[in-house]
C-alpha positions in Angstrom: 11.5 19.0 11.7 9.4 16.4 13.4 7.1 19.1 14.7 6.1 20.0 11.1 4.5 16.8 9.8 3.5 18.2 6.4 7.1 19.5 5.7 8.5 16.2 6.8 6.2 14.2 4.6 7.1 16.5 1.6 10.8 16.0 2.3 10.2 12.2 2.5 8.4 12.2 -0.8 11.1 14.2 -2.4 13.8 12.0 -0.9 12.1 8.8 -2.1 11.6 10.3 -5.6 15.1 11.5 -6.0 16.9 8.7 -4.2 14.8 5.6 -5.0 17.4 2.9 -4.2 20.7 2.2 -2.5 22.5 3.1 -5.7 21.3 6.8 -5.2 21.6 7.1 -1.4 23.2 4.8 1.1 20.4 4.9 3.6 16.6 5.3 3.8 14.9 8.5 4.8 14.6 7.7 8.5 18.2 7.0 8.9 19.2 9.9 6.7 17.1 12.2 8.9 18.7 10.8 12.0 22.2 11.5 10.7 21.3 14.6 8.8 22.9 13.4 5.6 23.5 15.6 2.6 20.7 13.7 0.8 18.3 14.5 3.6 19.3 18.2 3.8 18.8 18.5 0.0 15.3 16.9 0.3 14.4 19.3 3.2 15.7 22.2 1.2 13.6 21.2 -1.8 10.5 20.9 0.4 11.1 24.3 1.9 11.5 25.8 -1.6 8.3 24.2 -2.7 6.4 25.5 0.3 7.6 29.1 -0.4 6.7 28.9 -4.0 3.2 27.7 -3.2 2.9 30.3 -0.5 3.8 33.0 -2.9 1.1 31.7 -5.2 -1.4 31.7 -2.4 -1.5 27.9 -2.3 -0.7 25.6 0.5 1.5 22.5 0.7 -1.0 19.7 1.5 -0.7 16.0 1.1 -3.5 13.6 0.6 -4.7 11.9 3.8 -3.8 8.3 4.3 -6.8 6.0 4.3 
């Protein structure tokens, strides 16, 4: 997924929102991505679902640019 930076950023945002601490997930996003943990796969699935919902509405998944 590293080739789709918007999808990766969306998955990270979902991961961080759903698993904000070690009590919720044992590792941070980067490590979860490396090991393809269930938490990571759920965040990616949610990002893919969000993208298809937005596409069906004629919108686009876009994240604000970092300053």
